[in-house]
TILO-162659 format. One line per 5 residues: their letters; for each residue y, x, z of C-alpha. Coordinates in steps of 0.5 Angstrom, whole numbers, padded with zeros to 4 digits. Example, Ala and Ser with C-alpha at 12.3 -4.5 7.8 and 13.67 -1.06 7.14 Angstrom:
# residues 2
AS	-0009:0025:0016 ~ -0002:0027:0014
//
This chain:
# residues 382
XXXXX	0015:0153:-0322 ~ 0015:0150:-0315 ~ 0019:0155:-0310 ~ 0018:0154:-0303 ~ 0022:0157:-0297
XXXXX	0019:0159:-0291 ~ 0021:0162:-0284 ~ 0017:0167:-0279 ~ 0018:0172:-0274 ~ 0020:0179:-0275
XXXXX	0014:0183:-0274 ~ 0009:0186:-0278 ~ 0004:0181:-0275 ~ 0009:0175:-0276 ~ 0012:0177:-0283
XXXXX	0007:0181:-0288 ~ 0001:0177:-0286 ~ 0004:0170:-0289 ~ 0007:0174:-0294 ~ 0001:0177:-0297
XXXXX	-0003:0170:-0296 ~ 0002:0166:-0300 ~ 0003:0172:-0305 ~ -0005:0171:-0306 ~ -0004:0164:-0307
XXXXX	0001:0165:-0312 ~ -0003:0170:-0316 ~ -0009:0165:-0316 ~ -0005:0158:-0318 ~ 0001:0161:-0321
XXXXX	0005:0155:-0320 ~ 0008:0156:-0314 ~ 0011:0161:-0310 ~ 0014:0162:-0303 ~ 0020:0166:-0301
XXXXX	0020:0168:-0293 ~ 0025:0170:-0288 ~ 0024:0172:-0281 ~ 0028:0171:-0275 ~ 0027:0176:-0268
XXXXX	0022:0174:-0263 ~ 0027:0171:-0258 ~ 0030:0167:-0264 ~ 0023:0165:-0265 ~ 0023:0162:-0258
XXXXX	0030:0159:-0258 ~ 0032:0157:-0265 ~ 0032:0149:-0266 ~ 0027:0147:-0270 ~ 0032:0141:-0272
XXXXX	0036:0147:-0276 ~ 0030:0150:-0279 ~ 0027:0144:-0281 ~ 0033:0143:-0285 ~ 0033:0149:-0289
XXXXX	0026:0151:-0290 ~ 0019:0148:-0292 ~ 0014:0152:-0288 ~ 0016:0154:-0281 ~ 0012:0158:-0277
XXXXX	0012:0155:-0270 ~ 0010:0156:-0263 ~ 0006:0150:-0260 ~ 0011:0148:-0254 ~ 0016:0145:-0259
XXXXX	0011:0140:-0261 ~ 0013:0135:-0256 ~ 0020:0135:-0258 ~ 0018:0135:-0265 ~ 0014:0129:-0265
XXXXX	0020:0125:-0262 ~ 0025:0128:-0267 ~ 0021:0127:-0273 ~ 0022:0134:-0276 ~ 0015:0136:-0278
XXXXX	0010:0133:-0282 ~ 0004:0130:-0279 ~ -0001:0134:-0282 ~ -0007:0129:-0281 ~ -0004:0124:-0286
XXXXX	-0004:0130:-0291 ~ -0011:0133:-0290 ~ -0018:0130:-0290 ~ -0022:0129:-0284 ~ -0027:0134:-0286
XXXXX	-0021:0139:-0287 ~ -0019:0138:-0280 ~ -0026:0138:-0277 ~ -0027:0145:-0281 ~ -0020:0148:-0278
XXXXX	-0021:0146:-0271 ~ -0028:0148:-0271 ~ -0026:0155:-0274 ~ -0021:0156:-0269 ~ -0020:0161:-0263
XXXXX	-0020:0158:-0256 ~ -0015:0152:-0256 ~ -0011:0154:-0262 ~ -0012:0148:-0266 ~ -0011:0143:-0260
XXXXX	-0005:0146:-0258 ~ -0002:0143:-0264 ~ -0004:0136:-0263 ~ 0001:0132:-0259 ~ 0000:0124:-0259
XXXXX	-0005:0124:-0263 ~ -0002:0128:-0269 ~ -0003:0135:-0272 ~ 0004:0138:-0272 ~ 0002:0145:-0275
XXXXX	-0004:0149:-0277 ~ -0006:0155:-0273 ~ -0006:0161:-0276 ~ -0005:0166:-0271 ~ -0008:0167:-0264
XXXXX	-0006:0170:-0258 ~ -0006:0171:-0250 ~ -0004:0176:-0245 ~ -0009:0181:-0245 ~ -0009:0188:-0242
XXXXX	-0008:0195:-0246 ~ -0008:0202:-0244 ~ -0008:0209:-0247 ~ -0015:0212:-0245 ~ -0012:0219:-0246
XXXXX	-0006:0218:-0241 ~ -0011:0215:-0236 ~ -0016:0221:-0237 ~ -0010:0226:-0236 ~ -0008:0222:-0229
XXXXX	-0015:0222:-0227 ~ -0015:0215:-0226 ~ -0020:0209:-0229 ~ -0018:0202:-0232 ~ -0017:0197:-0226
XXXXX	-0022:0192:-0225 ~ -0018:0188:-0220 ~ -0011:0186:-0218 ~ -0012:0191:-0212 ~ -0014:0196:-0217
XXXXX	-0008:0194:-0221 ~ -0003:0195:-0215 ~ -0006:0202:-0213 ~ -0005:0204:-0220 ~ 0002:0201:-0221
XXXXX	0004:0205:-0214 ~ 0002:0212:-0219 ~ 0008:0209:-0223 ~ 0004:0209:-0230 ~ 0004:0201:-0230
XXXXX	0009:0198:-0235 ~ 0009:0190:-0237 ~ 0013:0186:-0241 ~ 0018:0182:-0236 ~ 0023:0179:-0239
XXXXX	0024:0172:-0237 ~ 0020:0168:-0242 ~ 0014:0173:-0240 ~ 0015:0173:-0233 ~ 0014:0165:-0233
XXXXX	0008:0166:-0237 ~ 0005:0171:-0232 ~ 0007:0166:-0226 ~ 0003:0161:-0229 ~ -0003:0165:-0229
XXXXX	-0002:0167:-0222 ~ 0000:0160:-0220 ~ -0007:0158:-0223 ~ -0011:0163:-0220 ~ -0008:0161:-0213
XXXXX	-0011:0154:-0214 ~ -0005:0150:-0218 ~ -0003:0148:-0225 ~ 0004:0146:-0226 ~ 0004:0140:-0230
XXXXX	-0003:0137:-0227 ~ -0003:0139:-0220 ~ 0001:0134:-0215 ~ 0008:0137:-0214 ~ 0006:0136:-0206
XXXXX	0000:0141:-0207 ~ 0004:0146:-0211 ~ 0009:0149:-0206 ~ 0004:0154:-0203 ~ 0001:0157:-0209
XXXXX	0008:0157:-0213 ~ 0011:0161:-0207 ~ 0005:0166:-0206 ~ 0005:0167:-0214 ~ 0013:0169:-0214
XXXXX	0011:0174:-0208 ~ 0005:0177:-0212 ~ 0009:0178:-0218 ~ 0015:0181:-0215 ~ 0011:0186:-0211
XXXXX	0008:0188:-0218 ~ 0014:0189:-0222 ~ 0017:0192:-0216 ~ 0012:0198:-0217 ~ 0014:0199:-0225
XXXXX	0020:0202:-0228 ~ 0026:0197:-0227 ~ 0027:0197:-0235 ~ 0021:0193:-0235 ~ 0026:0187:-0234
XXXXX	0028:0188:-0241 ~ 0022:0188:-0244 ~ 0018:0184:-0249 ~ 0011:0186:-0251 ~ 0013:0189:-0257
XXXXX	0018:0193:-0253 ~ 0012:0195:-0248 ~ 0007:0197:-0254 ~ 0012:0201:-0257 ~ 0014:0205:-0251
XXXXX	0006:0206:-0249 ~ 0005:0209:-0256 ~ 0011:0213:-0258 ~ 0011:0216:-0251 ~ 0006:0219:-0246
XXXXX	0010:0216:-0240 ~ 0005:0210:-0238 ~ -0002:0209:-0239 ~ -0003:0201:-0237 ~ -0001:0194:-0239
XXXXX	-0004:0189:-0234 ~ -0002:0183:-0239 ~ 0002:0182:-0245 ~ 0001:0178:-0251 ~ -0004:0182:-0255
XXXXX	-0002:0185:-0262 ~ -0008:0188:-0266 ~ -0003:0192:-0270 ~ -0002:0197:-0264 ~ -0010:0198:-0264
XXXXX	-0010:0200:-0271 ~ -0010:0208:-0272 ~ -0004:0210:-0276 ~ 0000:0204:-0274 ~ 0004:0208:-0269
XXXXX	0004:0215:-0266 ~ -0002:0213:-0261 ~ -0006:0207:-0261 ~ -0008:0203:-0255 ~ -0014:0200:-0253
XXXXX	-0014:0193:-0251 ~ -0019:0188:-0247 ~ -0019:0183:-0241 ~ -0015:0182:-0236 ~ -0016:0184:-0228
XXXXX	-0020:0179:-0224 ~ -0016:0176:-0218 ~ -0017:0178:-0211 ~ -0022:0173:-0210 ~ -0026:0176:-0216
XXXXX	-0025:0170:-0220 ~ -0022:0171:-0227 ~ -0015:0170:-0229 ~ -0013:0165:-0234 ~ -0007:0167:-0238
XXXXX	-0003:0163:-0243 ~ -0004:0161:-0250 ~ 0001:0164:-0255 ~ 0000:0165:-0262 ~ 0003:0161:-0268
XXXXX	0002:0155:-0272 ~ 0004:0153:-0279 ~ 0008:0147:-0280 ~ 0012:0143:-0285 ~ 0019:0140:-0285
XXXXX	0019:0133:-0286 ~ 0025:0134:-0290 ~ 0022:0138:-0295 ~ 0022:0136:-0302 ~ 0015:0139:-0304
XXXXX	0011:0137:-0298 ~ 0004:0136:-0302 ~ 0005:0143:-0305 ~ 0007:0146:-0298 ~ 0001:0143:-0295
XXXXX	-0004:0146:-0300 ~ -0001:0153:-0298 ~ -0001:0152:-0291 ~ -0009:0150:-0292 ~ -0010:0156:-0296
XXXXX	-0007:0161:-0290 ~ -0010:0157:-0285 ~ -0017:0158:-0288 ~ -0022:0162:-0285 ~ -0024:0166:-0291
XXXXX	-0016:0168:-0292 ~ -0015:0169:-0285 ~ -0021:0174:-0284 ~ -0019:0178:-0291 ~ -0012:0178:-0294
XXXXX	-0008:0175:-0288 ~ -0012:0180:-0283 ~ -0011:0186:-0287 ~ -0004:0185:-0288 ~ -0003:0186:-0280
XXXXX	-0004:0179:-0278 ~ -0008:0176:-0272 ~ -0012:0171:-0274 ~ -0013:0164:-0271 ~ -0020:0163:-0274
XXXXX	-0026:0165:-0270 ~ -0029:0168:-0276 ~ -0024:0174:-0276 ~ -0025:0175:-0269 ~ -0033:0176:-0270
XXXXX	-0032:0180:-0276 ~ -0035:0187:-0276 ~ -0030:0191:-0281 ~ -0024:0188:-0277 ~ -0027:0190:-0271
XXXXX	-0028:0197:-0273 ~ -0021:0198:-0276 ~ -0018:0195:-0270 ~ -0022:0199:-0264 ~ -0026:0193:-0263
XXXXX	-0019:0189:-0261 ~ -0022:0182:-0263 ~ -0029:0183:-0259 ~ -0026:0186:-0253 ~ -0020:0180:-0252
XXXXX	-0024:0174:-0255 ~ -0026:0172:-0247 ~ -0019:0172:-0245 ~ -0017:0168:-0251 ~ -0023:0163:-0250
XXXXX	-0020:0161:-0243 ~ -0013:0161:-0245 ~ -0009:0156:-0241 ~ -0004:0151:-0246 ~ 0003:0150:-0242
XXXXX	0006:0144:-0242 ~ 0009:0141:-0249 ~ 0012:0135:-0247 ~ 0019:0133:-0250 ~ 0024:0137:-0245
XXXXX	0019:0142:-0243 ~ 0023:0148:-0247 ~ 0029:0146:-0243 ~ 0025:0147:-0236 ~ 0022:0154:-0240
XXXXX	0029:0157:-0241 ~ 0031:0155:-0234 ~ 0025:0157:-0230 ~ 0024:0163:-0233 ~ 0031:0165:-0232
XXXXX	0030:0163:-0224 ~ 0024:0167:-0224 ~ 0027:0173:-0227 ~ 0033:0173:-0222 ~ 0028:0172:-0216
XXXXX	0024:0178:-0219 ~ 0030:0183:-0220 ~ 0034:0181:-0213 ~ 0029:0178:-0209 ~ 0031:0172:-0204
XXXXX	0028:0166:-0201 ~ 0022:0164:-0205 ~ 0021:0157:-0202 ~ 0028:0155:-0205 ~ 0026:0158:-0212
XXXXX	0020:0154:-0212 ~ 0024:0148:-0210 ~ 0029:0149:-0215 ~ 0023:0150:-0220 ~ 0020:0143:-0218
XXXXX	0027:0140:-0219 ~ 0028:0143:-0226 ~ 0021:0140:-0228 ~ 0021:0133:-0225 ~ 0028:0132:-0228
XXXXX	0026:0135:-0235 ~ 0019:0130:-0235 ~ 0024:0124:-0234 ~ 0028:0126:-0240 ~ 0034:0130:-0237
XX	0036:0137:-0238 ~ 0034:0140:-0231
//
């Protein structure tokens, strides 16, 4: 029997989903099995694919890695192992730009298996007790936050994702807009973000989405999260003490919709694996729409296959999570993926986090951000 090793991230959504799917593959084929290990959410974002690809055959990855991976030959270009028909089927079946996010320099570096973007979440019972409604606009959100019942993930990486969203709402697009035209929207986005976070408990600066949802379901202190990467698990009765309702994010002050930042994961194969052909077959099975809408989703996963998001049974079991957040996922923005981007992401997130926490001159912060960006684009480390 061929034994593969896989690495994923430490949450029900990331772990039990792939275990269940590959276990089902093992039951159907019998000649192959996968041993899965997990790493923390922070390590998932930070740990080098170089080290992981030396130890594992199957790697659950985040799409910003593909630029660096493509230049370092860490991963297998999957279009060399899958038929054109398979590729078209997976692309057509994927939510939003999930498939496209793993395509870089004309190579496909992972198969999309998990789709996510920041969405809103709330406790209907808590809002009802406070006599307030779900906010519809940014100004509504600020008003609700002043009542001290709003909480949001505000660790460095999460603040950076919120910041991208606001810059976009103000007419800028980091990576596509001329730097000379970015200063004004970038400055205003910083000020808007700091204003919102200042109305939330200071502890949010330590929270990722999991921490926020655990807090909102374990206690009755907070009723609304305006944007955090969605976790279908917390919409399932019985998963936590109380379940959450999820939906689209608020509209911007102009009335325009906000475009949040695509997350999710893909299943990649190490170029150092001794069993590439077998690993490709397993990855194709996990990414298949039928697997995604059944075993993968039933085991706590959040599929990248649109079939799962439209499935009436899955929506019934998750308080309509998929149907309610579908529009947000469909318009989610893909962040930059160039080699060196991850160095920018780390430094930019830390700088924004420091500004939001302590204040300062937003103009100087933006100037530094643009310098970081330019340096990493040119191949430096910022």
